[in-house]
DRENDO-1510 file (C-alpha; in Angstrom, 1 decimal, always signed):
<recs>
REC; n; res; u; v; w
REC; 1; UNK; -10.6; -8.4; -19.0 .
REC; 2; UNK; -13.4; -9.0; -16.5 .
REC; 3; UNK; -15.7; -6.7; -14.4 .
REC; 4; UNK; -13.9; -5.9; -11.2 .
REC; 5; UNK; -17.2; -5.1; -9.4 .
REC; 6; UNK; -18.0; -8.8; -9.7 .
REC; 7; UNK; -15.1; -9.5; -7.3 .
REC; 8; UNK; -14.7; -6.3; -5.2 .
REC; 9; UNK; -17.1; -3.9; -3.5 .
REC; 10; UNK; -16.5; -0.2; -2.7 .
REC; 11; UNK; -16.4; +0.4; +1.0 .
REC; 12; UNK; -14.4; -2.8; +1.7 .
REC; 13; UNK; -11.8; -2.0; +4.3 .
REC; 14; UNK; -8.8; -3.6; +6.2 .
REC; 15; UNK; -7.1; -2.6; +9.4 .
REC; 16; UNK; -3.6; -3.4; +10.6 .
REC; 17; UNK; -2.7; -2.8; +14.2 .
REC; 18; UNK; +1.0; -2.5; +14.8 .
REC; 19; UNK; +3.4; -1.4; +17.5 .
REC; 20; UNK; +6.1; +0.7; +16.1 .
REC; 21; UNK; +9.4; -1.2; +16.3 .
REC; 22; UNK; +13.0; -0.5; +15.2 .
REC; 23; UNK; +12.4; -1.9; +11.7 .
REC; 24; UNK; +9.7; +0.8; +11.3 .
REC; 25; UNK; +12.2; +3.6; +11.8 .
REC; 26; UNK; +14.9; +2.3; +9.3 .
REC; 27; UNK; +13.6; +4.5; +6.4 .
REC; 28; UNK; +14.3; +7.7; +8.3 .
REC; 29; UNK; +17.9; +7.9; +7.2 .
REC; 30; UNK; +18.8; +10.2; +10.1 .
REC; 31; UNK; +20.1; +9.4; +13.6 .
REC; 32; UNK; +17.9; +12.2; +14.9 .
REC; 33; UNK; +14.8; +10.5; +13.7 .
REC; 34; UNK; +15.6; +6.9; +14.6 .
REC; 35; UNK; +13.0; +6.8; +17.4 .
REC; 36; UNK; +10.1; +7.8; +15.1 .
REC; 37; UNK; +7.8; +5.9; +12.7 .
REC; 38; UNK; +9.1; +6.5; +9.1 .
REC; 39; UNK; +6.8; +7.4; +6.2 .
REC; 40; UNK; +8.4; +4.6; +4.2 .
REC; 41; UNK; +7.3; +2.0; +6.8 .
REC; 42; UNK; +3.8; +3.4; +6.6 .
REC; 43; UNK; +3.7; +3.0; +2.8 .
REC; 44; UNK; +4.8; -0.6; +3.2 .
REC; 45; UNK; +2.0; -1.3; +5.7 .
REC; 46; UNK; -0.6; +0.4; +3.4 .
REC; 47; UNK; +0.5; -1.7; +0.5 .
REC; 48; UNK; -0.1; -4.8; +2.6 .
REC; 49; UNK; -3.6; -3.5; +3.7 .
REC; 50; UNK; -4.7; -2.7; +0.1 .
REC; 51; UNK; -3.5; -6.0; -1.3 .
REC; 52; UNK; -5.4; -7.8; +1.5 .
REC; 53; UNK; -8.6; -6.0; +0.3 .
REC; 54; UNK; -8.1; -6.7; -3.4 .
REC; 55; UNK; -5.5; -9.3; -4.4 .
REC; 56; UNK; -7.0; -12.3; -2.6 .
REC; 57; UNK; -10.4; -11.8; -4.3 .
REC; 58; UNK; -9.2; -11.4; -7.9 .
REC; 59; UNK; -9.3; -14.3; -10.4 .
REC; 60; UNK; -6.3; -16.6; -10.6 .
REC; 61; UNK; -3.4; -14.9; -12.4 .
REC; 62; UNK; -4.3; -11.3; -11.6 .
REC; 63; UNK; -2.7; -9.0; -9.0 .
REC; 64; UNK; -2.7; -5.3; -8.2 .
REC; 65; UNK; +0.3; -3.0; -8.6 .
REC; 66; UNK; +0.9; +0.4; -7.1 .
REC; 67; UNK; +0.4; +3.3; -9.5 .
REC; 68; UNK; +0.1; +6.5; -7.4 .
REC; 69; UNK; +0.3; +7.1; -3.7 .
REC; 70; UNK; -0.2; +10.5; -1.9 .
REC; 71; UNK; +0.4; +10.5; +1.8 .
REC; 72; UNK; +0.5; +13.4; +4.3 .
REC; 73; UNK; +2.4; +12.5; +7.5 .
REC; 74; UNK; +0.6; +14.7; +10.0 .
REC; 75; UNK; +2.3; +13.9; +13.3 .
REC; 76; UNK; +5.4; +12.1; +14.7 .
REC; 77; UNK; +4.9; +8.7; +16.4 .
REC; 78; UNK; +7.5; +7.3; +18.8 .
REC; 79; UNK; +9.0; +3.8; +18.9 .
REC; 80; UNK; +6.8; +1.5; +21.0 .
REC; 81; UNK; +3.5; +3.3; +20.2 .
REC; 82; UNK; +0.5; +1.3; +19.0 .
REC; 83; UNK; -0.8; +2.5; +15.6 .
REC; 84; UNK; -3.9; +1.5; +13.6 .
REC; 85; UNK; -3.5; +1.7; +9.8 .
REC; 86; UNK; -6.8; +1.7; +7.8 .
REC; 87; UNK; -7.4; +1.3; +4.1 .
REC; 88; UNK; -10.8; +1.6; +2.4 .
REC; 89; UNK; -11.7; +0.9; -1.2 .
REC; 90; UNK; -13.3; +4.1; -2.3 .
REC; 91; UNK; -13.8; +3.7; -6.0 .
REC; 92; UNK; -13.4; +1.2; -8.9 .
REC; 93; UNK; -12.9; +2.5; -12.4 .
REC; 94; UNK; -12.0; +0.1; -15.2 .
REC; 95; UNK; -8.9; -1.7; -13.9 .
REC; 96; UNK; -8.1; +1.0; -11.3 .
REC; 97; UNK; -8.8; +0.8; -7.6 .
REC; 98; UNK; -8.8; +4.0; -5.5 .
REC; 99; UNK; -8.2; +3.6; -1.7 .
REC; 100; UNK; -8.5; +6.1; +1.2 .
REC; 101; UNK; -5.7; +5.7; +3.8 .
REC; 102; UNK; -5.5; +6.8; +7.4 .
REC; 103; UNK; -3.4; +5.9; +10.5 .
REC; 104; UNK; -4.0; +6.8; +14.1 .
REC; 105; UNK; -2.2; +6.4; +17.4 .
REC; 106; UNK; -3.7; +6.9; +20.9 .
REC; 107; UNK; -3.3; +10.7; +20.5 .
REC; 108; UNK; -5.1; +11.0; +17.1 .
REC; 109; UNK; -4.6; +10.9; +13.4 .
REC; 110; UNK; -1.0; +10.7; +12.3 .
REC; 111; UNK; -1.3; +10.1; +8.6 .
REC; 112; UNK; -3.8; +10.4; +5.7 .
REC; 113; UNK; -3.7; +9.8; +2.0 .
REC; 114; UNK; -4.9; +8.1; -1.1 .
REC; 115; UNK; -3.6; +5.1; -3.1 .
REC; 116; UNK; -4.3; +4.1; -6.7 .
REC; 117; UNK; -3.6; +0.5; -7.6 .
REC; 118; UNK; -4.1; -1.1; -11.0 .
REC; 119; UNK; -5.3; -4.7; -11.7 .
REC; 120; UNK; -3.0; -6.5; -14.1 .
REC; 121; UNK; -2.2; -10.0; -15.4 .
REC; 122; UNK; +0.8; -11.3; -13.4 .
REC; 123; UNK; +2.1; -13.1; -16.4 .
REC; 124; UNK; +1.8; -10.1; -18.7 .
REC; 125; UNK; +3.5; -7.9; -16.1 .
REC; 126; UNK; +6.4; -10.3; -15.8 .
REC; 127; UNK; +6.7; -10.6; -19.6 .
REC; 128; UNK; +6.8; -6.8; -20.0 .
REC; 129; UNK; +9.4; -6.5; -17.2 .
REC; 130; UNK; +11.5; -9.2; -18.9 .
REC; 131; UNK; +11.2; -7.6; -22.3 .
REC; 132; UNK; +12.2; -4.3; -20.9 .
REC; 133; UNK; +15.2; -5.7; -19.1 .
REC; 134; UNK; +16.3; -7.5; -22.2 .
REC; 135; UNK; +16.3; -4.2; -24.1 .
REC; 136; UNK; +18.7; -2.8; -21.6 .
REC; 137; UNK; +20.9; -5.9; -21.6 .
REC; 138; UNK; +19.9; -6.6; -18.0 .
REC; 139; UNK; +18.5; -9.9; -16.6 .
REC; 140; UNK; +15.9; -10.5; -14.0 .
</recs>
């Protein structure tokens, strides 16, 4: 492997500004919540922010994959509201990256959390997935 600190620096951050639209409410699974930003949409946005920080700077053939995410959804946000999602690389340890997450709308913080991603070889990951699928008789 290689030294991640040669490619990434703690403190690096990325922001995504987004207006909540209908697609961001799909994960709510309830007609009573279909006007609100879903937690699952927030996770998807944070995955994008963290990969922007890390994946584009890694050597060819390496990517990050999610390992553990911990999110607290603090407040509801209505459809049409502008939200700023922020991710910051807090720590690098071996092949693990630790991110701090937060999201705000015009009334304040709506979400906070942490996200651990692991740097892996894309080819080795796909080989492992294919091998695992073969053991079950499935195909990719």
